[in-house]
N, C-alpha and C positions, 0 to 999 in steps of 0.2 A: 728202248723200254726196259724197265728194271727186272730183276731176277724173279720177283714174286708179284709182278703186276697182274698176272692172271688171277691171283687170289683177291687183290683189291677190286678187280673188275667183277668178280663173282659177288663180292660183298656189295659192290655198286648195284648190281642187278637185284640183290636182296633188299637193299634200302629203297630202291625205286618201288619195288612191290609193296613194301611196308607203307610208304607214303601214299601211293595210289589207293591201296586198300582203305586207308583212313579218309578218303575223299568221297565215299559213297553218300549221296544226298546233297553234295555241294558241287563237285566237279563232274560226277557221273552218277548214274543210277542203275548200272548194269550188274546183275548177279553173275554174269559170265566173267566180267572183270574181277569180281571178288573171288570167284573160283580159281581163276588163273594165277592170282597173286598169293594163293595159300602156301606156296613154297617158302615165303619170305623169312619168317622168324626161324624156321627149321634150318634153312641154309645159313642164316646169320649165326646160329648156335654152332653148327658144324664148323663154319669158318673160324669161329672163336676157339674151338678145340684145336684146329690146325695151327693157328697162330700161337696158342699156348704151348703146343709141342715144340715149335721153333724156339720159343723163349726158354723152355725148360731144358732143351738140349744144350743151349748155351750155358745155363746154370749148372748142368751136370758136368760140363767141361771144366767149369771153374773149380768144382770139387776135386776133379782129377789133378788139376794143376796146383792144388792146395791154397787156392785163394779163399779168404774167409768171407763166406756169404751163405747164410742159412736159408732153408725153405721158408721159415717164418718171416725173415726179412724180405724174401722175395714176394710173399703174399701181401705183406704190408705195403711194399713199394708198388705192387700192381693195383692194390685197392685204393691207395690214397687219392690219385687223380680221379678215379671213378666216383668215390664217395664225395669228394669235394664238388665235382660236377653235379652229382645227385642233389646235394644240399642246395646249391645255387639254383638249379632248375626247379626244385620244389618250392623254394621261396618265390621264384618268378611266377610259377603257375598260381600259387595262392594269392599273390599280389594282384595278378591279372583279374582274379575273381573277387577282389576286395576282401579276401579272407585273412590277409596278413598286412599289417601296417607297421610292424616292427615291435609289437608288444604281445601279440597273441601266441605266447610260447607253447601253451598246451596244444593249440591247433597245429603249430609247426611240428612239434615232436610226434603228435599222433599221425600226421601225414607222412613224416619220415619213416616211422616204424611200420606203417601199413602200406606204404608205396601207393598212396591213393590220391596224390595231388593231380595226377593226370593218368588216364587209362594206360598209355604205353609204358608207364614206369613200373608196371608189374614185372616187366622183363628183367629189371635190375635185381629183383629179389632172387631170381634164379641165377642170374649172371654172377652175382657176388658169391653165392654158395658154391657154384661150379668152379670159380677161381680158387676157392679155399680147398676143394677136394682134388683139384687138378694134379698137384704133386703126387698124391696117392695113386691116382689113375695112371699117371705117367710112369711111376715106379713099377707098377705091374706090367705095363706095356714094355718097358725097358728090360725087365727081367725075362719076359717071354722072347723078345727079339735077340737078346744076348746069349741065350742058352744054345748050346751046340746041338740043336735038334734038326731033324729033316724038315723040309718045307711043309710036308703034310702035317707033321706034329705041331709045328709052329702055327700053321693056319688053324688047326683044331683048337689050340689054346686060345688064339685070338677070338674064335667063334664062341668059345665057352665064356671068355671075359665079356663079350658083347651080350650074350644071353643073360649072364649074371647081373650086369648093370641094368638091362631092360627089366628083369624081374624085380630088382631092388627098387627101381623107380616106380614100377607098376604097383607093387604091394605096399609102397609108401603112401599111395593115394588115400587121403582122408586121415593119415597119421602123421606124415612128415612131408607135406607137399613142397616145402622149400627145396627139397632135393631135386626138384625139376621134373618128376614123373618121367615121361619118355624123353625129355630133354637130356637127362643123365646119359641115356644110351646114345643119343645123337652126338653129344659132346665127347663121349668116349670114342665114338667112331671117328670124330674129327682128330682127336689126339693120335689115334692109330694111323690115320692117313698122313698126318704131319710127321710121324716118326719113321715112315717107310720111304724108300726112294719113289719119287713121283712117276706114275706110269707114263710111258711114251704114247703119244696119240697116233693111232693107225686107222685107216679107213675101214678096216674090217670091224672095228669096235662100234661104229655108228649104228648099224642095225640093232645091236643089243641095247645100246643106250636109248634109242627111240622106242624100242619095244617096252623097256622098263618105264619110260616116261608115259607112253600111251596107256599102259595098264594102270599105272598109278593115277593118271588123270581120269580115266574111266571110273575107277573105284572111288576116287575122291568126289567125282561128279555125283555118283549115286548117294554118297553120304551127304554132300552139301545140299543137293536138291531136297533131300529129306528134311534137312534143317530149315530150308526156305519154306517148306510146307508146314513147318511147326513141330516136327519130330526132333526134339533135342536129345533123345536117347537112342538114336539110330545105331545099331550094331549088327549089320548083316555082312555077308560075304567074308572077306578077310578080316574085317573089323570085329566079327563075332568072337574072334580069339581073345580080344582084349576089350570087352564092352565098356569098361570104365573110362577108357580114353576117348576123348571127343576131338575138339578142334584145336585147342590151345591149352596145354601141350598136345602135340599131334597124335592122331591115331596111326595105324599101320598104313592106311591108304595115303595119307598126307606124307608120311615118311618116305614111302616108295616114290610118290610123285616128286618130292623134293630131291631124292637121290637121282632120279632121271634128269631133273632140271640142272642139278649141280654138275653131273658128268657131261651133259650136253654143253653147258657153259664152259666147262674145263676144256673140252675137246675143241670148241670154237676159238676160245681165247688163246690156247696153246698153238693152234694152227696159225692164227694171226701173228703170234710172237715168232714162230718159225719163219714165216714168209714176209715179215714186216719190211725187209729191204726191197721187196718187189711191189709193195703196196704204196699208192700215191699218198703223200703226206696228209692231204685234206681228208682222206678216208680214215686215217688214224685218229682224227680229232675226237670223234665220239668215244673211242676207247680211252683216250686220255681223260676225257670228262668222267667216264666210269671209274677210272683209277682214282681220280680226285675224290669222287663221292664215296668210293669204298674206303679210302684212307681215313675220311672223316665221317664214316657211317654212324658211329655212336653219337656224335654231336647232332647229326641230322635226325637220328632216332629220337633223341631227347627233346629237341627244340622245334620240330616241324609243326606240331599242333599249337605251340605258343605263337609261332609266326602266322599260322592260319587264322587263329582267333584274333590276332592283332589286325590283320588285313580286313577281316570281316567287320570288326568294330569300326573301321573307318569307311565302311560302305564300299569297299573295293568290289564287293559282289554286284554292284550296279554297273559294272563295265559293259560296254556295248553288246558284246556277244560272248558265248560260252568259250570260244577258242581263245579270244583275248584274255578272258578271265583265267583259263587254264594256264596259259603262258605266264601270266603275272604271278599266279599263286605258286605254280610248280617251281618257277625260277627262284622265287623268294624262299620257299621252303627248303629247296636243295642248297642254295648257295649263300644265304644269309648266315646260317650256322657255320658254314665253312669259312667265310670271310672273317667272322668274329673269332673263330678259333685260331686262324692264322695270325690275326692282329694281336691276340692275346699271347701267343707263343713268341712273336717278335718283341713285344713289350717286356715279357718275362725275361727273355734272353738279354735284352738291352740292359734291364735293371741288374741282372745277375753279373753281366760283364763289367758294368761300371762299379758295382759293389765290390767285386774282386780287386779292382784296381785301387 
């Protein structure tokens, strides 16, 4: 297993929750399932921050070795494939609904600028902005960690940075929502986590992780059940501290629940990594599948509803029973985007290699 497979596996758990959440009314009707999947996008954003920290650490090393590569070039190179994928998927969703036949340019530009071609695309509005501010956040984190301060002082500075990003995101609500609201805080926490040595997993940590998870789940349940009952402005308990935050971007309850899920996943996947030599090969197959889904999680995120609508349009929903239907739908939604991405990469590399010659 690879060095960062645990991160791909956590992203795999996040994308599973995203896809399952979007099947209410089609493959399930349980509010409990919806509640349990509420960690999905928060962990996705946190993992994006971790990955960004890895990337920026490499970029920072290139400056030290005097290689010519600017932060602006870095941002452009990071955004190019994402924006290209976004344009393609927007055209695909509009075409699927017969809103784009190749001539409706005003419709296309409006959908691109408003991220409205499909509900999950709202995520890219935040994701793109967070990538743009990542070098600034990383610079602050880097300064804090490189100062010759005691551990207490360093931790205090990190806490202050987290509080500041939370307040900036919170007070931008209704003014500059593209900053991501509470996602700015979650993303910054991910950058900090990715900049520090990864914690070793110990059995003594498990009670604290489970306590955090259960408190977050209980608090999230109170909030979510209020929404199910029709109260879309619920702000009680810990959420009374930040009443303007609701479900997406997440309130404090969901952030705590997501933190508990992340560290439980981290603990479990690191344990598997440590003991993999003693685990039968067939037991590792689900972990390999999770790694694959995590590696291509953004593709699955962008395309799963397109695949779902395509299957439904061919009356695949008339399959003999709900379990066969679930197997067909979930298999298609998870693996068709992955297969097409792999084929695209192979074709691109083939063309590039032959063009070079």
